[in-house]
C-alpha positions in Angstrom: 48.5 87.6 32.7 45.9 84.9 31.9 43.2 85.0 34.5 42.7 81.9 36.6 39.6 79.9 36.2 37.7 79.9 39.4 35.0 77.5 40.6 35.1 75.3 37.5 34.5 78.1 35.1 36.1 77.5 31.7 37.4 80.1 29.3 35.7 80.8 26.0 38.5 79.1 24.1 38.0 76.0 26.2 34.3 76.1 25.8 34.7 76.5 22.1 37.0 73.5 21.9 34.6 71.5 24.0 31.8 72.4 21.7 33.8 71.3 18.7 34.8 68.0 20.4 31.2 67.4 21.5 30.0 67.9 18.0 32.6 65.5 16.7 31.6 62.9 19.2 27.9 63.4 18.5 28.5 63.1 14.8 30.5 59.8 15.3 27.8 58.4 17.5 25.1 59.3 14.9 27.2 57.7 12.2 27.6 54.5 14.3 23.9 54.3 15.3 22.7 52.3 12.1 25.5 49.8 12.6 24.7 49.3 16.2 21.0 48.9 15.4 21.8 46.3 12.7 24.0 44.4 15.1 21.3 44.5 17.7 18.7 43.2 15.3 21.0 40.4 14.2 21.6 39.4 17.8 17.9 39.4 18.5 17.2 37.3 15.4 19.9 34.8 16.4 18.6 34.5 19.9 15.0 33.9 18.6 16.3 31.2 16.3 18.2 29.6 19.2 15.1 29.7 21.4 13.0 28.2 18.6 15.5 25.5 18.0 15.9 24.6 21.7 14.9 21.0 22.4 15.2 20.0 18.8 17.6 17.2 18.0 19.7 17.1 14.9 18.9 13.9 13.0 21.6 11.3 13.0 22.0 7.7 12.0 20.7 6.6 15.4 17.5 8.6 15.4 14.4 6.9 14.1 13.2 8.6 11.0 16.5 10.3 10.3 18.3 10.1 6.9 20.2 6.9 6.5 22.9 6.3 4.0 23.0 2.8 2.5 25.9 1.3 0.7 24.7 -1.2 -1.9 26.9 -4.0 -3.1 27.3 -3.6 -6.8 29.0 -5.8 -9.4 31.5 -4.2 -11.8 30.2 -2.3 -14.7 30.9 -4.6 -17.6 28.7 -2.9 -20.2 25.6 -5.1 -19.4 22.3 -3.6 -20.6 18.8 -5.0 -20.7 15.7 -2.9 -21.1 13.8 -5.0 -18.6 16.2 -4.2 -15.8 17.3 -0.8 -17.0 19.1 0.1 -13.8 21.7 -2.7 -14.0 25.1 -2.2 -15.6 26.6 -5.4 -14.4 26.0 -8.9 -15.6 27.0 -10.2 -12.2 24.1 -8.2 -10.6 21.7 -9.5 -13.2 22.8 -13.1 -12.7 22.2 -12.8 -8.9 18.8 -11.3 -9.5 17.9 -14.2 -11.8 18.8 -16.7 -9.0 16.8 -14.9 -6.4 13.7 -14.7 -8.7 13.8 -18.4 -9.3 14.2 -19.1 -5.6 11.4 -16.8 -4.6 9.0 -18.3 -7.2 9.9 -21.9 -6.0 9.2 -20.8 -2.4 5.7 -19.7 -3.3 5.0 -23.0 -4.9 6.1 -24.8 -1.7 3.9 -22.9 0.7 1.2 -25.5 0.4 3.5 -28.5 0.8 4.8 -30.3 3.9 8.2 -28.7 3.3 6.7 -25.3 4.2 6.4 -26.0 7.9 3.6 -23.9 9.5 2.5 -22.6 6.1 1.5 -26.3 5.3 -0.9 -26.1 8.3 -2.3 -22.8 6.9 -3.0 -24.7 3.7 -4.6 -27.6 5.5 -8.2 -28.5 6.1 -8.7 -27.1 9.6 -10.9 -24.3 10.7 -10.4 -21.4 8.4 -10.4 -18.8 11.2 -7.5 -20.6 12.9 -5.6 -21.1 9.7 -6.0 -17.4 8.9 -4.9 -16.4 12.3 -1.8 -18.6 12.0 -0.9 -17.0 8.7 -1.2 -13.6 10.4 1.2 -14.7 13.2 3.7 -16.1 10.6 3.8 -12.8 8.8 3.6 -10.6 11.9 6.3 -12.4 13.9 8.3 -13.7 11.0 10.2 -17.0 10.6 13.7 -17.1 11.9 16.6 -17.7 9.6 18.8 -19.6 12.1 17.7 -22.9 13.6 14.0 -23.8 13.7 12.3 -21.0 11.7 9.0 -21.5 13.6 10.3 -21.3 17.2 9.2 -17.7 17.9 5.8 -18.2 16.3 5.1 -21.4 18.2 6.2 -19.7 21.5 3.6 -16.9 21.0 0.8 -18.9 19.5 -2.7 -18.7 20.9 -6.0 -20.0 19.5 -8.0 -17.4 17.6 -10.9 -17.8 20.0 -8.6 -16.7 22.9 -7.5 -13.7 20.9 -11.1 -12.7 20.1 -11.8 -12.8 23.8 -9.1 -10.2 24.3 -6.0 -12.2 25.1 -2.7 -11.2 23.7 0.0 -13.8 22.9 3.0 -13.7 25.3 5.4 -11.8 23.0 7.8 -10.7 25.7 11.1 -12.3 24.9 10.0 -13.5 21.5 12.6 -12.8 18.8 11.0 -11.6 15.6 12.1 -12.8 12.2 14.0 -10.6 9.7 10.9 -9.3 8.0 8.5 -9.5 10.9 6.8 -6.3 12.3 6.6 -7.5 15.9 7.4 -4.9 18.5 6.4 -6.4 21.8 5.5 -3.0 23.4 3.1 -2.3 20.5 1.6 -5.8 20.0 -1.5 -5.3 22.1 -2.5 -2.2 20.2 -1.8 -3.9 16.8 -3.8 -7.0 17.7 -6.7 -4.9 19.0 -6.8 -3.1 15.6 -6.6 -6.4 13.7 -9.5 -7.9 15.8 -11.6 -4.8 15.2 -10.9 -5.0 11.5 -12.1 -8.6 11.4 -15.1 -7.9 13.6 -16.3 -5.1 11.4 -16.5 -7.6 8.5 -18.0 -10.4 10.7 -15.0 -12.7 10.7 -11.4 -12.9 9.4 -12.7 -15.0 6.5 -15.3 -12.3 5.6 -12.6 -9.6 5.9 -10.2 -11.3 3.6 -12.9 -12.4 1.1 -14.5 -9.0 0.7 -16.8 -8.8 -2.3 -17.4 -12.0 -4.2 -17.2 -10.1 -7.5 -13.6 -9.0 -6.8 -10.8 -10.5 -8.9 -7.9 -12.0 -6.9 -5.8 -8.9 -7.8 -8.5 -6.5 -6.7 -9.0 -8.5 -3.4 -5.3 -8.4 -2.7 -5.1 -4.6 -3.3 -8.2 -3.8 -1.1 -7.0 -6.1 1.7 -3.5 -4.5 1.6 -5.0 -1.1 1.9 -7.4 -2.0 4.7 -4.6 -3.8 6.7 -2.7 -0.5 7.0 -3.0 -0.8 10.8 -0.6 0.5 13.3 2.3 -1.9 13.7 1.8 -3.7 10.4 4.5 -2.7 7.9 4.5 -3.1 4.2 6.5 -6.3 4.2 4.2 -8.0 6.7 1.0 -7.1 4.9 2.4 -8.2 1.5 3.8 -11.5 3.0 0.4 -12.2 4.7 -1.6 -11.8 1.6 0.9 -13.6 -0.7 1.0 -16.5 1.8 -2.7 -16.8 2.1 -3.1 -16.8 -1.7 -0.3 -19.2 -2.4 -1.6 -21.6 0.3 -5.0 -21.6 -1.3 -6.9 -20.2 1.7 -8.4 -17.2 -0.3 -8.3 -16.2 -3.9 -5.6 -13.6 -3.6 -2.9 -12.6 -6.1 -0.7 -9.6 -6.2 -1.4 -7.3 -9.1 1.1 -4.7 -7.8 4.1 -4.9 -5.6 2.7 -2.1 -3.4 6.2 -0.5 -3.4 6.9 2.5 -1.3 8.3 3.5 2.1 11.5 2.4 3.8 11.9 -1.3 2.9 14.5 -3.4 1.0 12.1 -4.5 -1.8 11.4 -0.9 -2.7 15.0 0.2 -2.7 16.1 -2.8 -4.7 13.3 -2.3 -7.3 14.3 1.3 -7.9 17.9 0.2 -8.4 17.2 -2.7 -10.6 14.4 -1.2 -12.7 16.1 2.2 -13.0 13.1 4.4 -12.1 11.8 6.1 -9.0 8.3 7.1 -10.1 5.9 4.8 -8.2 3.5 4.2 -11.2 6.3 3.5 -13.6 8.1 1.3 -11.0 5.0 -0.9 -10.6 4.6 -1.1 -14.4 8.1 -2.2 -14.9 7.9 -4.7 -12.1 4.8 -6.3 -13.7 6.7 -6.5 -17.0 9.6 -8.1 -15.3 7.4 -10.8 -13.7 5.6 -11.5 -16.9 8.8 -11.7 -19.0 10.3 -14.1 -16.4 7.1 -16.1 -16.2 6.8 -15.9 -12.5 4.0 -14.7 -10.2 4.4 -11.0 -9.5 4.3 -11.7 -5.7 7.5 -13.7 -6.0 9.4 -10.5 -6.9 8.8 -9.2 -3.3 11.2 -11.6 -1.6 13.4 -11.8 -4.7 14.1 -8.1 -4.7 14.5 -8.1 -0.9 17.1 -10.9 -1.0 18.9 -9.4 -4.0 19.1 -5.9 -2.6 20.2 -7.0 0.9 22.8 -9.5 -0.4 21.5 -12.1 2.0 19.2 -15.0 1.2 16.1 -15.2 3.4 14.2 -18.4 3.2 11.2 -17.0 5.0 10.2 -20.4 6.3 11.6 -22.4 3.4 15.2 -23.9 3.2 17.3 -21.0 1.9 19.8 -23.5 0.4 17.1 -24.7 -2.1 18.8 -25.2 -5.4 17.1 -23.4 -8.3 15.5 -25.5 -11.0 17.9 -25.5 -14.0 15.2 -24.9 -16.6 13.6 -22.1 -14.7 16.9 -20.4 -14.1 17.8 -20.7 -17.8 14.4 -19.1 -18.7 14.8 -16.2 -16.3 18.4 -15.6 -17.3 17.3 -15.4 -20.9 14.6 -13.0 -19.9 17.2 -10.7 -18.3 19.4 -10.8 -21.4 22.1 -13.0 -19.9 
């Protein structure tokens, strides 16, 4: 008869079986250990990444500085080709560009005439500091495209002497124009930086004049660089300097389009000229202006209007009919 197990004592057979089972379990556990360690490390890594990414927002179309996808209106590819506008494959696109170039060049010619509204005052015979300040306001706030283009600028206007004394125009509620840089919350800081820039030179006139030995193109380039103040975008600086030059206030002329950044003129230039490299883009823009026999500065608004598909008059009647001879010349230059 098999003896009974007393007090929890096990037989040798049972002990042997337990030992074999324990060895089997230990072996399985040892085999599983690397997999468990790998899973633990993966979990820890995932948790670290989640903690590091906590608080970060995924860029979307509504987040400033995020990637934006733009859909450009394009004419049908009809086999059009012209080296001067290598990016265009549509004669319709080229024809629209020709019209915008002629319009923008005509606008520059009008800036010193009574048809140019406040720009005519800039071109007048008043105090040069006040005229310069008015040009700054025009570019900074921007003319409106509906109704009276000068409403917002006149609403915010203050004499330069008051601004020098530290006053800030009443920008609250002022609607900026399509290309203006005005952001009411940042205006005080922007104007303080502009006042300081002028004060370092002695006056606005001294700041914009710079060295007497500079060519108009060199003066434009240096002023554009030095006006890179907080709140003044590329379009505003270019418009200010182009307007002051076209109005005859200072000898200023664009020798470059100063392309770059997030703005319609730059996007349109890349598309029309078929190149993205900044140096080559500037070179091709200069060749385009020379071939079309228009000031290089006119291409700024021309490219903006062409790229956006909407005509901005920027203080001049947007319905201005292009001169027939000028349009024929530019069309020929574009190979139309």
